[in-house]
C-alpha positions in Angstrom: -2.2 8.4 0.6 -0.2 9.8 3.5 -2.4 12.3 5.4 -0.3 13.1 8.4 3.2 12.8 9.7 4.1 13.6 13.4 7.7 13.8 14.5 9.0 14.3 18.1 12.6 14.8 19.1 14.1 13.2 16.0 17.6 14.7 15.2 17.1 18.5 14.9 13.3 18.2 14.7 11.9 19.0 18.2 8.3 18.7 17.1 6.5 18.7 13.8 3.0 17.8 12.6 2.5 17.9 8.8 -0.8 17.4 7.0 -0.3 16.3 3.5 -2.9 16.3 0.7 -3.4 14.6 -2.7 -1.3 15.5 -5.7 2.1 17.1 -5.5 3.4 18.0 -2.0 6.7 19.9 -2.1 9.2 20.6 0.6 11.6 23.5 0.1 14.2 25.4 2.1 17.8 26.4 2.1 20.5 23.7 1.8 21.0 22.0 5.2 17.6 23.2 6.5 16.6 19.6 7.3 14.2 18.8 4.4 15.5 15.3 3.9 15.0 14.7 7.6 11.2 14.6 6.9 11.8 11.8 4.4 14.0 10.0 6.9 11.3 10.3 9.5 8.8 8.6 7.3 11.3 6.0 6.4 11.8 5.3 10.1 8.1 4.9 10.6 8.1 2.3 7.8 10.9 0.2 9.2 14.2 1.8 8.1 17.2 1.2 10.3 17.5 3.6 13.1 20.0 4.3 15.9 20.0 6.2 19.2 22.1 8.9 17.4 18.8 10.1 15.9 17.4 11.2 19.3 17.5 14.9 19.8 20.1 15.9 22.4 18.6 16.1 25.8 15.5 14.0 24.9 14.9 10.5 26.4 13.5 9.1 23.1 12.3 10.0 19.6 9.0 9.1 17.9 7.4 9.2 14.5 3.8 8.5 13.6 2.5 8.3 10.0 -1.2 8.2 9.2 -2.4 6.9 5.8 -5.8 6.9 4.0 -5.8 3.5 2.3 -8.0 1.4 0.0 -9.4 -1.3 2.2 -9.6 -3.6 -0.9 -6.0 -2.8 -2.0 -2.8 -4.7 -1.1 -2.3 -2.8 2.2 -5.9 -3.4 3.2 -5.6 -7.1 2.5 -2.4 -7.2 4.5 -4.0 -5.6 7.5 -7.0 -7.9 7.4 -4.8 -11.0 7.2 -3.0 -9.6 10.3 -6.4 -9.2 12.0 -6.2 -5.4 12.0 -8.7 -2.8 10.9 -8.2 -2.0 7.2 -10.2 1.2 7.0 -7.2 3.4 8.1 -3.5 2.8 8.7 -1.5 4.4 11.5 2.2 3.3 11.9 4.3 4.6 14.7 7.8 4.0 15.9 9.6 5.0 19.1 13.4 5.0 19.4 14.8 4.6 22.9 18.1 6.0 24.2 19.6 2.6 24.5 19.2 2.1 20.7 16.2 -0.2 20.8 12.9 0.7 19.1 9.3 -0.2 19.4 6.7 -0.2 16.7 2.9 -0.2 16.4 0.5 -0.8 13.5 -3.0 0.6 14.2 -2.2 0.5 17.9 -1.0 -3.1 18.0 2.7 -3.9 18.7 4.5 -4.8 15.5 8.0 -5.9 14.4 10.3 -3.8 12.2 9.9 -6.5 9.5 6.2 -6.0 9.5 6.7 -2.2 9.1 9.0 -2.9 6.1 6.6 -5.4 4.5 3.7 -3.0 4.8 5.8 0.0 3.8 6.7 -1.7 0.5 2.9 -1.8 -0.3 2.4 1.9 0.3 5.5 4.0 -0.3 8.2 4.0 -2.9 11.3 6.3 -2.7 12.9 7.8 -5.8 16.1 9.6 -5.1 19.9 9.2 -5.4 20.5 6.5 -2.8 20.8 2.9 -3.9 18.1 1.5 -1.6 15.4 2.3 -4.1 12.9 -0.4 -5.1 13.4 0.2 -8.8 17.1 -0.5 -8.5 16.5 -4.1 -7.4 16.6 -6.5 -10.4 14.2 -8.8 -8.5 11.5 -6.1 -9.0 12.0 -5.5 -12.7 10.0 -8.5 -13.8 7.1 -7.5 -11.7 7.2 -4.0 -13.0 7.3 -5.2 -16.6 4.4 -7.6 -16.1 2.4 -4.8 -14.5 3.1 -2.6 -17.5 2.0 -5.4 -19.8 -1.6 -5.2 -18.6 -4.4 -7.6 -18.0 -3.8 -10.1 -20.9 -0.2 -10.7 -19.7 -1.4 -11.0 -16.1 -4.0 -13.6 -17.2 -1.5 -15.7 -19.0 0.9 -15.4 -16.1 -1.8 -16.7 -13.8 -2.3 -19.7 -16.1 1.4 -20.4 -15.9 1.4 -20.1 -12.1 -1.5 -22.6 -11.9 0.4 -25.0 -14.2 3.5 -24.7 -12.1 1.5 -25.4 -8.9 0.1 -28.5 -10.6 3.5 -29.5 -11.9 5.0 -29.2 -8.4 2.2 -31.4 -7.0 2.8 -34.1 -9.7 6.6 -34.0 -9.2 6.1 -34.3 -5.4 3.8 -37.2 -5.8 6.1 -38.9 -8.4 9.1 -38.3 -6.2 7.4 -39.9 -3.2 6.5 -42.9 -5.3 10.0 -43.3 -6.6 11.9 -42.6 -3.4 10.8 -45.8 -1.7 8.4 -46.9 0.9 10.1 -45.2 3.9 9.9 -41.7 2.3 6.4 -42.5 1.0 5.3 -43.5 4.5 6.8 -40.2 5.9 4.9 -38.1 3.4 1.7 -40.0 4.2 2.2 -39.3 7.9 2.8 -35.6 7.2 -0.3 -35.3 5.0 -2.4 -37.2 7.5 -1.3 -34.9 10.3 -2.1 -31.8 8.3 -5.5 -33.1 7.4 -6.2 -34.0 11.0 -4.9 -30.7 12.3 -7.3 -28.8 10.0 -10.2 -31.1 10.6 -9.8 -30.8 14.3 -10.7 -27.1 14.2 -14.0 -27.7 12.2 -13.4 -24.6 10.1 -16.3 -23.0 8.2 -15.7 -20.5 5.3 -17.2 -17.6 7.3 -15.6 -18.4 10.7 -13.0 -15.6 10.5 -15.4 -12.9 9.5 -17.8 -13.9 12.3 -15.0 -14.0 14.8 -13.7 -10.6 13.8 -17.3 -9.2 14.1 -17.6 -10.7 17.6 -14.2 -9.4 18.5 -15.1 -5.9 17.5 -18.3 -6.1 19.5 -16.7 -7.5 22.6 -13.8 -5.1 22.4 -16.2 -2.1 22.1 -19.0 -3.4 24.4 -18.9 -0.3 26.7 -18.8 2.1 23.8 -21.7 0.3 22.0 -23.8 0.1 25.2 -23.3 3.8 26.0 -24.3 4.7 22.4 -27.4 2.5 22.5 -28.5 3.8 25.9 -27.9 7.4 24.9 -30.1 6.9 21.8 -32.7 5.1 23.9 -32.8 8.0 26.4 -33.1 10.5 23.6 -36.0 8.6 22.2 -37.8 7.6 25.4 -36.6 9.0 28.7 -35.2 12.5 28.3 -37.1 14.9 30.6 -39.4 17.0 28.5 -37.3 16.3 25.4 -37.9 12.6 24.6 -38.9 11.9 21.0 -41.8 9.8 22.2 -43.2 12.7 24.2 -42.9 15.1 21.3 -44.5 12.7 18.9 -47.3 12.1 21.4 -47.9 15.8 21.7 -48.2 16.1 17.9 -50.5 13.1 17.9 -52.8 14.7 20.5 -52.8 18.0 18.7 -54.0 16.5 15.5 -56.5 13.9 16.9 -59.5 16.3 17.2 -58.4 18.5 14.2 -58.3 15.4 11.9 -62.0 14.9 12.8 -62.8 18.4 11.9 -60.8 18.3 8.6 -60.2 15.0 6.9 -57.3 16.6 5.1 -55.3 16.1 8.3 -56.2 12.5 8.8 -53.3 11.3 6.7 -50.8 13.3 8.8 -52.5 12.0 12.0 -52.2 8.4 10.8 -48.6 8.8 9.9 -47.8 10.4 13.3 -49.7 7.6 15.0 -47.5 5.0 13.1 -44.4 7.1 13.9 -45.2 7.0 17.6 -45.3 3.2 17.6 -42.1 3.0 15.4 -40.2 5.3 17.8 -41.3 3.4 20.8 -40.3 0.1 19.1 -36.9 1.4 18.1 -36.3 2.7 21.7 -37.2 -0.7 23.3 -35.0 -2.4 20.7 -32.1 -0.2 21.7 -32.7 -1.0 25.4 -32.8 -4.7 24.7 -29.6 -4.4 22.6 -27.8 -2.6 25.4 -28.8 -5.3 27.9 -27.0 -7.9 25.7 -23.7 -5.9 25.9 -21.4 -6.4 28.8 -17.6 -6.8 29.2 -16.9 -10.5 28.9 -13.1 -10.9 29.1 -13.4 -14.7 29.1 -15.3 -14.7 25.8 -13.0 -12.0 24.3 -10.0 -14.1 25.2 -11.6 -17.2 23.6 -12.4 -15.2 20.4 -8.8 -13.9 20.3 -7.5 -17.4 20.9 -9.6 -18.7 18.1 -8.5 -15.9 15.7 -4.8 -16.6 16.6 -5.3 -20.3 15.9 -6.8 -19.5 12.5 -3.9 -17.1 11.8 -1.5 -20.0 12.7 -3.3 -22.3 10.2 -3.2 -19.5 7.6 0.6 -19.2 8.0 0.9 -22.9 7.3 -1.8 -23.7 4.8 -3.3 -20.6 3.0 -3.9 -16.9 3.0 -7.6 -17.3 4.0 -9.9 -19.9 5.6 -11.0 -20.8 2.1 -7.4 -21.3 1.2 -6.9 -23.6 4.2 -9.9 -25.7 3.3 -8.7 -25.9 -0.3 -5.3 -27.0 0.9 -7.0 -29.6 3.1 -9.0 -30.9 0.1 -5.8 -31.1 -2.0 -3.8 -32.8 0.8 -6.6 -35.3 1.3 -6.7 -36.1 -2.4 -2.9 -36.4 -2.5 -3.0 -38.6 0.6 -5.6 -40.9 -1.0 -3.5 -41.2 -4.1 -0.4 -41.9 -2.0 -2.2 -44.7 -0.2 -3.3 -46.2 -3.6 -1.5 -48.7 -5.7 2.0 -48.1 -7.1 0.5 -48.2 -10.5 0.0 -44.5 -10.1 3.7 -43.9 -11.1 3.3 -44.4 -14.9 0.0 -42.4 -14.8 1.7 -39.5 -13.1 4.7 -39.6 -15.4 2.4 -39.4 -18.4 0.3 -36.5 -16.9 3.5 -34.7 -16.1 4.8 -35.0 -19.7 1.5 -33.6 -21.1 1.6 -30.8 -18.5 5.2 -29.9 -19.3 4.4 -29.6 -23.0 1.4 -27.3 -22.4 3.3 -25.3 -19.8 6.3 -24.8 -22.1 3.9 -23.5 -24.8 2.4 -21.0 -22.3 5.8 -19.9 -21.0 6.9 -19.3 -24.6 3.8 -17.1 -25.2 4.4 -15.3 -21.9 8.0 -14.5 -22.9 6.8 -13.2 -26.3 4.2 -10.9 -24.6 6.8 -9.7 -22.2 9.2 -8.8 -25.0 6.5 -6.8 -26.7 5.7 -5.0 -23.5 9.5 -4.4 -22.9 9.7 -2.7 -26.4 6.8 -0.4 -25.5 8.3 0.3 -22.1 11.7 1.1 -23.6 10.2 3.4 -26.1 8.1 5.3 -23.5 10.9 5.7 -21.1 13.3 6.9 -23.7 10.8 9.4 -25.0 10.5 10.7 -21.4 14.3 10.8 -21.0 14.5 13.0 -24.2 12.3 15.5 -22.5 14.7 15.3 -19.5 17.7 16.2 -21.5 18.9 12.6 -21.7 18.0 12.1 -25.4 21.0 9.8 -26.1 20.2 7.4 -23.3 18.8 4.0 -24.0 17.1 1.6 -21.6 17.1 -2.1 -22.4 15.1 -5.0 -20.8 17.6 -7.9 -20.7 16.0 -11.3 -20.8 17.6 -14.5 -19.5 16.6 -18.0 -18.3 18.4 -20.3 -15.8 19.5 -23.7 -17.0 17.9 -26.6 -15.0 18.1 -30.3 -15.9 14.7 -30.8 -14.3 13.1 -27.8 -15.8 11.0 -27.3 -19.0 12.2 -28.0 -22.5 12.1 -24.7 -24.3 13.9 -24.2 -27.7 15.9 -27.4 -27.1 17.1 -26.2 -23.7 15.9 -27.2 -20.2 15.3 -24.1 -18.1 14.1 -23.4 -14.6 10.4 -22.5 -14.3 8.7 -20.7 -11.4 5.3 -19.1 -10.7 6.2 -16.2 -13.0 7.4 -18.5 -15.9 11.0 -19.0 -17.1 12.1 -15.4 -17.6 14.7 -13.4 -15.6 14.4 -9.7 -16.5 16.7 -6.9 -15.6 16.5 -3.3 -16.8 19.8 -2.0 -18.2 20.9 1.5 -19.1 23.3 2.8 -21.8 23.8 6.5 -21.0 25.7 7.3 -24.2 26.0 5.8 -27.7 28.7 3.2 -27.9 28.6 2.3 -24.2 27.6 -1.2 -23.1 24.3 -1.3 -21.2 24.8 -1.4 -17.4 22.6 -2.3 -14.4 20.7 0.7 -13.0 22.4 0.3 -9.7 25.8 1.0 -11.4 24.9 4.4 -12.9 27.6 6.8 -11.6 25.7 10.1 -11.9 23.2 10.8 -9.2 21.4 13.2 -11.5 21.1 10.7 -14.3 19.9 8.0 -11.9 17.2 10.4 -10.5 15.9 11.2 -13.9 15.9 7.6 -15.0 14.0 6.6 -11.9 11.5 9.3 -12.6 11.0 8.3 -16.2 10.5 4.7 -15.2 7.9 5.7 -12.5 6.1 7.9 -15.1 5.9 5.0 -17.5 4.7 2.6 -14.8 2.4 5.0 -12.9 -0.8 3.5 -14.2 0.4 0.0 -13.6 2.1 0.4 -10.2 0.1 -0.2 -7.1 2.2 1.8 -4.7 0.1 4.9 -3.9 2.8 7.2 -2.5 5.9 8.3 -4.3 8.7 10.1 -2.3 11.1 12.1 -4.5 14.1 13.0 -2.4 15.9 15.7 -4.4 15.4 14.0 -7.7 16.4 17.4 -9.2 20.0 16.9 -8.2 22.2 17.5 -11.2 19.3 18.9 -13.2 19.9 22.2 -15.0 17.3 25.0 -15.2 16.5 24.0 -18.8 15.5 20.5 -17.7 13.8 21.6 -14.5 10.5 22.5 -16.1 10.3 19.1 -17.8 11.0 17.4 -14.5 8.3 19.4 -12.8 5.7 18.6 -15.4 6.6 14.9 -15.2 6.2 15.0 -11.4 2.9 16.8 -11.8 1.7 14.2 -14.3 2.6 11.4 -11.9 0.8 13.3 -9.1 -2.5 13.2 -11.0 -2.8 9.5 -10.1 -0.5 9.1 -7.2 0.4 11.2 -4.2 3.9 12.6 -4.6 6.1 14.1 -1.9 9.1 15.9 -3.4 12.1 17.6 -1.7 13.4 20.1 -4.2 15.7 23.1 -4.8 14.1 24.0 -8.1 11.6 26.8 -8.3 10.1 25.4 -11.5 9.1 22.2 -9.5 8.0 24.1 -6.4 5.6 26.3 -8.5 3.7 23.2 -9.5 2.9 22.1 -6.0 -0.6 21.4 -4.8 0.7 21.9 -1.3 3.9 23.7 -0.5 5.9 23.2 2.8 8.7 25.4 3.9 11.5 23.9 6.0 13.8 26.2 8.0 16.5 25.7 10.6 16.5 28.1 13.6 18.8 28.6 16.6 17.5 29.8 20.0 19.3 29.7 23.3 22.2 27.7 21.8 19.8 25.0 20.5 19.0 24.3 16.8 15.6 23.1 15.7 13.9 22.6 12.4 10.5 24.1 11.7 8.1 22.9 8.9 4.9 24.7 7.9 2.6 25.0 4.9 2.9 28.2 2.9 0.0 30.5 2.0 -0.2 31.9 -1.5 1.8 35.1 -0.8 4.4 33.2 1.2 4.9 30.8 -1.8 5.8 33.8 -4.0 8.4 34.9 -1.4 9.9 31.3 -1.1 10.0 30.7 -4.9 11.6 34.2 -5.3 14.2 33.1 -2.7 14.9 29.9 -4.7 15.3 32.1 -7.8 17.3 34.9 -6.3 19.1 33.9 -3.2 18.6 34.5 0.6 17.3 38.1 0.0 14.9 38.0 -3.0 15.0 40.9 -5.4 11.9 42.6 -7.0 12.8 40.9 -10.3 12.9 37.5 -8.6 9.5 38.1 -7.0 8.0 39.1 -10.4 9.5 35.9 -11.9 8.0 33.8 -9.0 4.6 35.3 -9.6 4.9 34.6 -13.3 5.8 31.0 -12.6 2.8 30.5 -10.3 0.5 32.2 -12.9 1.8 29.9 -15.6 1.2 26.9 -13.4 -2.4 28.0 -12.7 -3.0 28.5 -16.4 -1.6 25.0 -17.2 -3.7 23.4 -14.5 -6.8 25.1 -15.6 -6.2 24.0 -19.2 -5.7 20.4 -18.2 -8.8 20.5 -16.1 -10.8 21.8 -19.1 -9.4 18.9 -21.2 -10.3 16.3 -18.6 -7.0 16.4 -16.8 -5.1 14.5 -19.5 -1.5 15.3 -20.2 
């Protein structure tokens, strides 16, 4: 989740430091106060396009830093490890210079804007009225549907992907055999070079992990040595305070007493052993510290080796194991290429058998997807009814692309990829009698916001993106629907962190953490302030949202009742195990 966002000299934000928490984080304030600037700042940190116009007047540059608590074994953690970065925490930062150029860092290491965007797609999803949302892209819809379909569908898709990889290898081998000796010789040269390039580095499966451990030790040699020597001193050398001295004193105190009373002999023996153990640990720390020293040449060699492995990974596989597996496959292919031309008929027969099996699997995969699509349509439409869009229908449209070299499915040859033969797009029919249209062509911003929210609610358990940003998803939502939108956001926030910019008190009252955004003018300069609200301040802000700039006593009573209702609902859900 996003834990902290720091902004400096960005537009009207002179300086802001926000600490977010799990669950539903809400930002409120009057129209034009600068709430969306917080979302824009996070987007900038994650690679959104920026210009020098965003720099606060009079400042030389602007900067944004976002800190995330991530799952080291999740997609973002794997991405960081593959980039050779620490995966226990994520800090992304961006600086915008006056000349329009920007610089970026990931965990302190320089990064490109493309890297920020790639990483950002694994962490944050934005739901709002603009068309840049992830859910609006048809290319994403198949992935969302497959995630919604669950593990059986994922397992079958993996089988299809394996078959497609095998098919590509057979087609490549057959093409080489049929394109003539010259092309065949070229392929042999390429494969031989690849095998030799990998072999030259004498890779072992655990090389990268060992190198990363050595890199961490060499990089932190001074820190490690200081820690070890400090511990050694505390155990052995501190004047009058060393652990060995204190243990020795205890030992001396009990030596004669243990003779007088055997009941103390056990304690004496344990302290005797403890004295030896403390001394042994202290000497071990001293020896460890002696092994540590800054070795820039060795560090450079380790970094060079890691960079070489990263280069091989970019070419041949996502890991050292993947590189070695590629080398094995390339070696086998090379051997077969160098064999007799009699391989041609064998490959053609194997390809025909594989195509029949692959077509059957792709057919089953399509069937499972259609079943998942029906469930998704039903769930989204049920949610839309609660959001006052009861006449709206969402439809998963299936298609396949013709391809003369593809698989034969239902008497038609269609293109096949790692995900099978299906092309899926989610379409929307807002009113009965209207033809379904792509999500990106929905005219109403309010409709689009609610559809995005309903989709995210349906996909919340399947989606892997841990942070959902809702930028004024309440636009176009009436007071009757506001409560349903709020409850939907709160439901999503039980399994994902949600950051929501809102004007609706019904949503603000459900917040786990409530931030107030205000715009102030001092000395002819405008600046935006953001701060978390205490319980009594929340009452005042929600009353303002209900009753205008100057809240009335009735508005305050209504605000207090909203918050009391929220607390009762939260307590009831907690008592039932948190289920909605």
